[in-house]
Rosetta silent file (secondary structure, phi, psi, omega in degrees, C-alpha in Angstrom):
SEQUENCE: MTEELVKFLKARLDEEADLARRCDGDGCGEWSAHGDTVDFCQVDLLGFHPTIAQHVALHDPARVLREIEAKQRILARHAHDPWPYHDVQDLASPYVDHPDFPAQAKNSAA
SCORE:     score description
SCORE:     0.000 S_00000001
   1 L     0.000  -44.956  179.508   -6.492   21.354    5.156 S_00000001
   2 H   -59.631  -41.373 -179.296   -8.606   18.502    3.807 S_00000001
   3 H   -60.241  -43.484  179.347   -5.816   17.583    1.392 S_00000001
   4 H   -63.962  -42.083 -179.959   -3.269   17.387    4.207 S_00000001
   5 H   -68.504  -39.134  177.589   -5.566   15.235    6.332 S_00000001
   6 H   -63.198  -44.978  178.660   -6.372   12.936    3.396 S_00000001
   7 H   -60.620  -44.889  177.810   -2.660   12.488    2.665 S_00000001
   8 H   -59.282  -47.610 -177.027   -2.007   11.729    6.344 S_00000001
   9 H   -65.397  -41.941  177.138   -4.863    9.234    6.487 S_00000001
  10 H   -58.587  -41.344  179.343   -3.794    7.444    3.294 S_00000001
  11 H   -63.600  -42.485  179.378   -0.303    7.004    4.766 S_00000001
  12 H   -65.273  -43.411  179.963   -1.663    5.508    8.003 S_00000001
  13 H   -63.913  -39.266  176.513   -3.956    3.098    6.133 S_00000001
  14 H   -62.930  -41.952  178.356   -1.062    2.020    3.899 S_00000001
  15 H   -61.858  -45.175 -179.000    1.114    1.382    6.973 S_00000001
  16 H   -66.753  -38.375  178.441   -1.594   -0.695    8.641 S_00000001
  17 H   -64.419  -42.560  178.680   -2.263   -2.684    5.464 S_00000001
  18 H   -61.154  -44.800  179.198    1.446   -3.437    5.102 S_00000001
  19 H   -63.282  -43.811  179.684    1.647   -4.610    8.715 S_00000001
  20 H   -61.951  -40.753  178.592   -1.472   -6.783    8.346 S_00000001
  21 H   -64.512  -38.386  179.310   -0.051   -8.404    5.214 S_00000001
  22 H   -69.978  -26.581 -179.991    3.221   -9.149    7.011 S_00000001
  23 H   -78.711  -16.169 -177.404    1.328  -10.730    9.933 S_00000001
  24 L  -116.930   43.395 -176.353   -0.471  -13.171    7.670 S_00000001
  25 L   -58.229  -27.788 -179.044    2.522  -14.454    5.751 S_00000001
  26 L   -92.814   -4.299  177.885    1.210  -18.001    5.660 S_00000001
  27 L    58.426   35.124 -171.560   -2.281  -16.948    4.503 S_00000001
  28 L   -76.247  -15.887 -178.050   -3.827  -19.354    6.994 S_00000001
  29 L   112.689 -158.637 -173.978   -7.108  -17.527    7.460 S_00000001
  30 L   -75.380  144.022  172.555   -8.793  -16.004   10.473 S_00000001
  31 L   -78.449  158.481  178.256   -7.295  -15.992   13.913 S_00000001
  32 E  -144.671  158.392  179.630   -9.450  -17.312   16.746 S_00000001
  33 E  -115.239  139.447  176.981   -9.579  -17.204   20.536 S_00000001
  34 E  -137.051   97.321 -177.264  -10.169  -20.154   22.837 S_00000001
  35 L    63.397 -117.584 -177.790  -10.179  -19.134   26.489 S_00000001
  36 L   -95.442   13.591 -174.299   -6.706  -17.754   27.247 S_00000001
  37 E  -117.506  138.031  171.394   -5.287  -18.851   23.886 S_00000001
  38 E  -108.540  123.928  179.235   -5.088  -17.083   20.531 S_00000001
  39 E   -91.736  110.261  179.073   -4.852  -19.472   17.587 S_00000001
  40 L   -97.395   26.981  178.750   -2.684  -17.866   14.906 S_00000001
  41 L    75.429  -59.749 -178.253   -3.159  -20.918   12.639 S_00000001
  42 L   -89.541  -20.321 -176.662    0.472  -22.051   12.755 S_00000001
  43 L  -150.454  147.586  174.156    1.008  -21.437   16.458 S_00000001
  44 E  -106.188  134.861  174.182   -1.071  -20.949   19.589 S_00000001
  45 E  -108.111  125.313 -176.550   -0.136  -18.278   22.097 S_00000001
  46 L  -100.659  164.861  168.581   -1.224  -19.011   25.654 S_00000001
  47 L    95.310    7.835  176.284   -1.635  -16.918   28.763 S_00000001
  48 L   -80.874  151.105  164.943   -3.904  -14.088   27.625 S_00000001
  49 L   -63.536  139.247 -176.793   -6.829  -12.945   29.701 S_00000001
  50 H   -52.681  -35.922  178.740   -9.805  -14.380   27.729 S_00000001
  51 H   -66.922  -40.332  178.362  -11.096  -10.890   26.880 S_00000001
  52 H   -68.035  -39.205  177.196   -7.688   -9.874   25.529 S_00000001
  53 H   -59.253  -42.787  177.979   -7.469  -13.123   23.548 S_00000001
  54 H   -64.229  -40.736  179.996  -10.814  -12.305   21.911 S_00000001
  55 H   -63.689  -45.282  179.168   -9.658   -8.763   21.168 S_00000001
  56 H   -61.974  -46.796 -179.027   -6.418   -9.974   19.551 S_00000001
  57 H   -62.834  -34.394  178.951   -8.247  -12.585   17.478 S_00000001
  58 H   -61.769  -25.800 -177.268  -10.766   -9.974   16.341 S_00000001
  59 L  -100.882   37.960  177.055   -7.896   -8.055   14.728 S_00000001
  60 L   -64.260  153.331 -174.282   -6.702  -10.851   12.477 S_00000001
  61 H   -56.093  -38.500 -178.820   -4.979   -9.606    9.292 S_00000001
  62 H   -62.976  -42.919  178.909   -7.803  -10.575    6.935 S_00000001
  63 H   -67.344  -42.731  179.140  -10.337   -8.547    8.919 S_00000001
  64 H   -59.672  -43.461  179.560   -7.966   -5.594    9.270 S_00000001
  65 H   -64.292  -38.005  176.661   -7.401   -5.574    5.502 S_00000001
  66 H   -64.329  -40.788  179.502  -11.168   -5.605    4.847 S_00000001
  67 H   -66.024  -41.734  178.364  -11.625   -2.683    7.233 S_00000001
  68 H   -62.961  -43.129  178.715   -8.794   -0.742    5.594 S_00000001
  69 H   -61.220  -39.600  178.068  -10.278   -1.357    2.140 S_00000001
  70 H   -64.507  -44.081  178.597  -13.649   -0.043    3.336 S_00000001
  71 H   -64.190  -38.117  178.522  -12.019    3.090    4.780 S_00000001
  72 H   -65.445  -37.548  177.172  -10.074    3.608    1.554 S_00000001
  73 H   -65.730  -42.208  177.619  -13.308    3.424   -0.470 S_00000001
  74 H   -62.191  -46.160 -179.604  -14.953    5.988    1.828 S_00000001
  75 H   -61.579  -41.852  178.958  -11.908    8.215    1.576 S_00000001
  76 H   -61.603  -37.687  179.180  -11.854    7.939   -2.221 S_00000001
  77 H   -68.288  -29.829 -172.092  -15.492    9.039   -2.374 S_00000001
  78 H  -111.228   -3.535 -169.964  -14.852   12.062   -0.167 S_00000001
  79 L   -61.808  -31.244 -173.582  -11.240   13.051   -0.789 S_00000001
  80 L  -112.149   -0.829  179.008  -11.892   15.906   -3.215 S_00000001
  81 L   -93.844  135.937 -179.554  -15.270   17.237   -2.099 S_00000001
  82 L   -71.269  -25.759 -173.119  -15.261   20.115    0.380 S_00000001
  83 L   -73.359  -26.006 -174.698  -18.467   19.065    2.141 S_00000001
  84 L   -91.210   24.653 -175.233  -17.422   15.760    3.728 S_00000001
  85 H   -53.197  -37.441  179.847  -14.634   17.197    5.843 S_00000001
  86 H   -64.996  -33.666  176.209  -16.262   15.821    9.010 S_00000001
  87 H   -64.991  -43.358  177.976  -16.251   12.333    7.466 S_00000001
  88 H   -64.157  -41.697  176.631  -12.532   12.612    6.746 S_00000001
  89 H   -59.593  -43.097 -179.827  -11.960   13.886   10.302 S_00000001
  90 H   -63.008  -42.223  178.452  -13.876   10.922   11.688 S_00000001
  91 H   -64.161  -34.151 -177.508  -11.780    8.465    9.661 S_00000001
  92 H   -85.322  -17.302 -172.237   -8.586   10.163   10.868 S_00000001
  93 H   -56.255  -32.123  177.490   -9.624   10.579   14.519 S_00000001
  94 H   -63.564  -16.631 -176.224   -8.113    7.284   15.772 S_00000001
  95 H  -101.825   13.850 -174.441   -4.702    8.661   14.792 S_00000001
  96 L   -57.320  -26.384  179.552   -4.937   11.981   16.663 S_00000001
  97 L   -88.018   -2.201  179.076   -1.970   10.974   18.876 S_00000001
  98 L   -67.806  137.943 -177.005    0.241   10.150   15.867 S_00000001
  99 L   -61.901  -22.493 -179.776    3.208   12.565   15.676 S_00000001
 100 L   -94.749    3.437 -179.587    2.410   13.417   12.037 S_00000001
 101 L   -59.647  128.710 -177.906   -1.268   14.211   12.652 S_00000001
 102 L   -56.751  129.479 -175.314   -1.898   17.630   11.033 S_00000001
 103 H   -58.716  -43.098 -179.332   -1.910   20.321   13.709 S_00000001
 104 H   -64.340  -36.961  179.123   -4.904   22.195   12.285 S_00000001
 105 H   -70.028  -33.072  179.590   -6.937   18.992   12.157 S_00000001
 106 H   -60.830  -39.825  178.763   -5.981   18.193   15.751 S_00000001
 107 H   -65.243  -32.847 -179.012   -7.680   21.399   16.891 S_00000001
 108 H   -83.152  -21.118 -174.984  -10.837   20.398   14.992 S_00000001
 109 H   -77.638  -15.429 -176.292  -10.817   16.785   16.186 S_00000001
 110 L   -69.950    0.000    0.000  -11.489   17.637   19.804 S_00000001
């Protein structure tokens, strides 16, 4: 079961890393929010509620990639040991609604 969940989690992290890399094609640096505007370095998008603008800016590709790398390091430390199953479950829990989430893990994630 742990192996299946680890494989699932690695696939999700790889997908998110790929998406983050594609979103930062110009390598401009961190996104930022200014009121109702999100500054994506090359272009500003207007019309967000200020809270949503802050949320979007918080998820700039550079930050997402750092978070993914941290999760991958945690996963690497725990992937083959039987005792950290709860840690692996916690890392996978944001994806519980994903159609490929392992059924047995879904029962344990509740």
